[in-house]
C-alpha positions as CSV (number, residue, x, y, z in Angstrom):
1,X,90.1,80.4,90.7
2,X,88.4,82.9,92.9
3,X,90.3,85.7,94.7
4,X,90.6,84.0,97.8
5,X,92.4,80.9,96.0
6,X,94.7,83.6,94.2
7,X,95.7,85.1,97.7
8,X,96.5,81.9,99.5
9,X,98.7,80.8,96.2
10,X,100.4,84.1,96.1
11,X,100.8,83.8,100.1
12,X,102.4,80.4,99.8
13,X,104.8,81.3,97.1
14,X,105.7,84.8,98.8
15,X,106.4,82.8,101.6
16,X,108.9,80.2,100.2
17,X,110.7,82.8,98.4
18,X,111.0,84.7,101.7
19,X,112.5,81.9,103.6
20,X,115.0,81.1,100.8
21,X,116.4,84.8,101.5
22,X,115.8,85.2,105.2
23,X,117.2,81.3,105.6
24,X,120.6,82.7,104.1
25,X,121.1,85.5,107.0
26,X,124.2,84.4,108.8
27,X,123.0,83.3,112.3
28,X,125.7,85.3,114.0
29,X,125.2,88.6,111.7
30,X,121.2,89.2,112.9
31,X,122.2,92.6,114.0
32,X,123.8,93.7,110.8
33,X,122.5,96.8,109.3
34,X,124.1,99.0,106.4
35,X,123.7,102.2,108.5
36,X,122.4,103.4,111.8
37,X,118.9,103.9,112.1
38,X,118.1,100.9,109.5
39,X,116.5,97.8,110.1
40,X,118.9,95.0,111.0
41,X,118.8,91.8,109.2
42,X,117.0,90.2,112.2
43,X,114.7,93.1,112.7
44,X,113.6,92.5,108.9
45,X,112.6,89.0,109.6
46,X,110.8,89.9,112.8
47,X,109.1,93.1,111.1
48,X,107.8,90.9,108.3
49,X,106.0,88.4,110.9
50,X,104.7,91.0,113.3
51,X,103.5,93.1,110.8
52,X,101.6,90.2,108.9
53,X,100.0,89.4,112.1
54,X,98.9,92.9,112.8
55,X,97.5,93.6,109.4
56,X,95.7,90.4,109.6
57,X,94.0,91.3,112.4
58,X,93.1,94.4,110.9
59,X,91.7,92.8,107.8
60,X,90.1,89.7,109.4
61,X,88.8,90.7,112.6
62,X,88.9,94.5,112.3
63,X,91.3,94.8,115.3
64,X,93.8,97.5,115.3
65,X,95.7,96.7,118.4
66,X,99.2,96.4,116.6
67,X,99.1,99.8,115.0
68,X,97.8,101.6,117.8
69,X,100.8,100.3,119.6
70,X,103.2,100.7,116.5
71,X,102.2,103.9,115.2
72,X,102.9,106.2,118.3
73,X,105.8,104.6,119.7
74,X,107.5,103.6,116.3
75,X,108.7,100.6,114.6
76,X,111.8,100.1,116.5
77,X,110.1,100.4,119.9
78,X,107.7,97.3,119.2
79,X,110.4,95.0,117.5
80,X,112.3,94.4,120.7
81,X,115.6,92.5,120.5
82,X,116.4,89.6,118.1
83,X,118.7,87.0,119.3
84,X,117.9,83.8,117.3
85,X,117.3,83.2,113.7
86,X,115.9,79.7,114.1
87,X,113.4,81.3,116.5
88,X,112.4,84.2,114.0
89,X,111.8,81.9,111.4
90,X,110.0,79.6,113.4
91,X,107.6,82.5,114.3
92,X,107.4,83.5,110.7
93,X,106.2,80.0,109.9
94,X,103.5,80.1,112.8
95,X,102.3,83.3,111.7
96,X,102.2,82.2,107.8
97,X,100.4,79.1,108.7
98,X,97.7,81.4,110.8
99,X,97.3,83.8,108.1
100,X,96.6,80.8,105.8
101,X,94.3,79.3,107.9
102,X,92.1,82.2,108.8
103,X,92.1,83.8,105.2
104,X,90.9,80.4,104.1
105,X,88.2,80.4,106.6
106,X,87.1,83.9,106.0
107,X,84.2,83.9,103.7
108,X,84.8,85.2,100.3
109,X,81.8,87.5,100.2
110,X,83.4,89.3,103.1
111,X,86.7,89.9,101.1
112,X,85.1,93.2,99.9
113,X,84.2,94.6,103.1
114,X,86.0,97.6,104.3
115,X,88.0,98.4,107.5
116,X,88.1,102.0,108.4
117,X,89.9,103.8,111.1
118,X,89.7,107.5,111.1
119,X,92.6,107.8,113.7
120,X,94.9,106.6,111.1
121,X,93.0,107.8,107.9
122,X,92.6,104.4,106.7
123,X,90.0,102.9,104.6
124,X,90.8,99.9,102.6
125,X,89.0,96.5,101.7
126,X,89.9,93.3,103.3
127,X,91.1,91.9,99.9
128,X,93.4,95.0,99.2
129,X,94.9,94.6,102.7
130,X,95.7,90.8,102.4
131,X,97.1,91.3,99.1
132,X,99.2,94.3,100.5
133,X,100.6,91.9,102.9
134,X,102.4,90.0,100.2
135,X,103.7,93.0,98.8
136,X,105.3,94.0,102.2
137,X,106.8,90.9,102.1
138,X,108.4,91.0,98.6
139,X,109.5,94.6,99.6
140,X,111.5,93.4,102.8
141,X,112.6,90.3,101.2
142,X,114.3,92.5,98.4
143,X,115.8,94.6,101.3
144,X,117.2,91.6,103.0
145,X,118.5,90.6,99.6
146,X,120.4,93.8,99.1
147,X,121.8,93.7,102.9
148,X,123.2,90.3,102.2
149,X,124.6,91.0,99.0
150,X,126.5,93.8,100.6
151,X,127.6,92.0,103.7
152,X,128.7,88.9,101.9
153,X,128.9,89.7,98.5
154,X,127.0,86.9,97.5
155,X,123.9,86.9,95.8
156,X,120.7,86.1,98.2
157,X,117.7,85.6,96.0
158,X,114.9,82.8,95.7
159,X,115.3,83.0,92.1
160,X,117.6,80.9,90.1
161,X,118.5,83.3,87.5
């Protein structure tokens, strides 16, 4: 199995686990957050798909437009208002499928290319960026799981244990 196939397999598994946790969010509690200034449950889901889309564009197209807006304005300024869990989950699925398709089509020999942006002081290989996307998903899935545990008292985890 090459690096690309490993990423695609990991991406699918990460996404499936995300859906289990994000799908447990009560639709009427999208705006719940444990404290002011923290992401709400709905904002976590939106942030995951928005950042995936933005990072994918950097990694595969060397397009920095998401970060050019997000960094100076801040995360809350680019998220907007979340009103529907089903719409956020649908968009999460669309972005996931786009990432799978585009990453699969991206030639393996190009996964070692570097993306550099002096303004943001970033220099990373495509492969590192893509695998970082999966890490970012796991981080926010865990965040949502903790939020849900605090909110509902129930365990929200993709694992059977």
